[in-house]
KEZANU-114241 format. One record per residue (C-alpha): x, y, z. Coordinates in pm, whole numbers, plus 50000, padded with zeros to 5 digits. Example, Ala and Ser with C-alpha at 12.3 -4.5 7.8 and 13.67 -1.06 7.14 Angstrom:
<atoms>
512304955050780/513674989450714/
</atoms>
This chain:
<atoms>
831301663283509/830051695283671/832821714083845/832221728684188/832301765584217/833331784584517/831591818084591/833851847384626/833781863984976/833951901784990/835701914685307/836891948685435/840261950385617/841181971485913/844671976586050/845101991386392/848332011486426/848412023386791/851182048186780/850692084486876/852962113686945/850892121987253/847712106487380/844602130787370/843052140087695/839632122387593/841192092087419/840512057087574/841562038087256/844392013787261/847342035487174/850972041987281/853102073587290/856382054687293/856692044786932/860122045186768/861692011786782/858371994186837/856772001886503/858691979786266/858411948286501/854721956286527/854211957286154/855861923086128/853361909386376/850391924486188/851551907885874/851961874386032/848461876286153/847231885385809/849031856185658/847471832685926/843991845185850/844511841385470/845681805885503/843161795085749/839921812785654/840141813985282/843121792085159/841801789284800/842161827384712/838311831184709/838361863284892/838181900384763/839321929184975/836831956784898/838101983485136/841141987385361/841422012485646/844642021285843/843462034686165/844892042686513/846462058786684/848092080686430/848952060686113/850492093185948/853082092786230/854672061886053/857572069685822/857112063685449/859392033585479/857112018585743/854012025085553/855562010185243/856531978285435/852931974785567/851131980685243/853371958785031/852991931685292/849241933885298/849061936084912/852211920884760/851051926084406/849641960384468/846381974384613/843321959684436/841991981384184/838862002284261/839451994184630/838692021584880/842022025885072/842012049885368/844522062985615/843832083385916/846142114285952/846822142486186/847532177286058/851002179886221/852292146986092/851132149985736/853622161085458/853672164985082/856152136585053/853842112685263/850922122585049/852912113084742/853952080284906/850462071984998/849232077384636/852032055184501/850892026884724/847272029384623/845942047884927/843172069684775/841342084085090/842612105585371/840632109885705/842002140485864/841642144086236/841032181386295/838312178986572/838292218486603/839552249886441/839722267686778/843112265586947/841542267787302/839532236087216/842412218587067/844422225887402/841652214187614/841322181787405/845102176687429/845642177687049/849112180686905/848192203986631/846942240486606/844122254086394/846692268386148/848242235386110/844822220686042/844122247185770/847512240185602/847032203385594/843662206885424/845222229985164/848022204785116/845522176985055/843522197984801/846772210984631/848042174684575/844832166984399/843112144384648/839462139284557/838412116984849/839052129285185/837262133785519/837232159585800/836722146886165/835132173586370/833842171986723/831092190786922/829942190987275/833432201387381/834272216187733/833092251987745/831982252287379/829042272787292/826522268187009/828132297886831/831672284086870/830612251086714/828852269686430/832002286986349/834022255586359/831432237286127/831282267085889/835162265985857/835192229085802/832442231885533/834242260385351/836872234785230/834052216585046/835422182485152/833422153785004/832922138085348/832472149785707/832382130186023/831082148186314/830862133386671/829622145187006/832452140887260/832022111387493/834062112487797/835552080887980/836162085188353/839572070588315/840862097188089/842502130088197/839472149088060/837182125888255/839022132888569/838972170788507/835122168888460/834702148688773/836582174488976/834652202788825/837652217688651/835722217388323/832122217788221/830372203087914/827502219187734/824152210987862/821632187987674/819782215887519/822852230587366/824072197587240/820682192887067/821002227986908/824472217286776/823062186786623/820242207586463/822812232386319/824922201986210/822092187186004/821012221585858/824382234185754/825502201785599/822342199185405/822692234685274/826212225585130/824982194684963/826212167985205/823822137685262/823312128285621/823632089985551/824672077985894/824152092186245/827532109386259/828612109685882/827832132185595/828932128685232/828542141784876/826862117484632/829242088284563/831672096284865/830032078085149/832612056385332/832502021285194/834582006785464/832402020485748/829332009785556/830711975385586/830351976585961/826941993785959/825561967185707/827201938785910/829151924985626/832451905085676/835511924385799/838941914485944/840691936086197/844421932886228/846531944286519/846171948786895/842531949987019/841161947286664/837801929986605/836511909086316/833261894686187/833241866185939/830891840285793/832711808685702/831101777085546/828671763585798/828331796086010/824931808585901/825101838986123/828731843086128/831131847886428/833021875386596/836491875486759/838731901886913/842431903386944/844311906987274/844281943087399/847741944787531/850911946187326/852501916387533/849421894287489/849031902387118/852721896587069/852441861887246/849511854387033/851261857886717/854421841086844/852591809386960/850011809386681/847131807186919/844981829486711/842031845986834/840021835586524/840451799386613/838461805686932/835521822286777/832031810086854/829311811486605/826531836686662/822911825586732/820071837386519/818801859186816/822191876286860/822691881886484/819221895986455/819831921486731/823161931286583/821561935786250/819161960586379/821701979086591/824061984186313/821491992186040/819652016586245/822672038186241/821972044385882/819452071385809/817492050085562/817212022285838/816751986585750/814381970785501/811951948385672/811791925585371/815481919185421/814841908685782/812031885085674/814061868985400/817121865285635/815361855085955/812031841885850/808651859285865/807481844686208/810741851886401/810981886286254/807381897386336/807511883386679/810851903186746/809461935486602/806311932786831/808661934187133/809881968387032/806421980686931/806422002787261/809592020287140/807782027186798/804632040086973/806662063387180/808252078986867/811762067286892/811552045286587/809242045586289/808282023185987/808342043485665/807922027485318/808901993485447/812042005185636/812412004686012/814422036186092/815152058986393/813132090986405/814992124686455/814492123086822/815472086986836/818672093686643/819622119586903/819752092187178/820902062186978/823122046087244/820342047387501/817812036687241/820072006387173/820031995787534/816401999187536/815941977287237/818281950687379/816161950187693/812811947387501/814001919387261/815891900387523/
</atoms>
């Protein structure tokens, strides 16, 4: 008698740790500055959610966690005991071998002792939130570290033998000149980190920085200077051997972030904690489904307490929605998306009809087809958010 086999599902795991020493002036993420006594109870809630997901979505142990990312907030703000409790709860038998295991850290809360603790727990990648090496820029952003602390943290990471780490750097900051950004980037690249994430500042009107800009107390660089900063970013990273593999991310060969590639390639991932989102394909869900956790601590606590889990209310995606999401995520990658993959996944007729609708965008030079891949052109990648909205309009 032939025995049924169950296909193993690879998933990425994200844990949102929303605790900060102080909220940055530009931040509109879900985070809290009053941590203290709330951290340990919150970890217990997250672990209960993880248990419920494991029991409901893959009860036969057919899953494999291929990457784990502890984000926030400021995960490095947690004590070693708190991180130990969290990681041992997530992986009672230890972190899976060969799994990329990242933690976000801020320079002022990183210590040699914490780095040692992380390594003992199987964490093998640090993402260091520096944003700038200019103390004035850091002050305007409301960061809690200085440029000197950023340098010391990077040296500490290197001295402790970490091979895989990322530097977060921002540009388009209030009052920032092209020359200022060039100096910031040069400083970051001098550490020869295997990965660099560099984002243009986006300002929400509800943040302190947004209010300052609305009242003309601060001025952002104009569009021409932003474009010059982008050109410098691409040129200088290429000169130092970093591959521009995603719109805002650069890596040496073998060091592209596997966890983030899960999002951009629209593979399954679970998000644990307040406000965290997930995407999963269970049996019978051809296109998968999304769900998002409550965005307030009280509502998240109530969800866990009552067992009214967000994943139980998920709705399967339609083919049209999944096609659109596939385009929007894959087009963030420099190589774009293989049109053959679209045809195999969605069918030739549906794919060709959908691509015909965005033909005007291709003709205008925002997208291109090269060697069978649909990808953003250089000028298209500069306005990806606006391009996404235009594509949604055309295909819808």
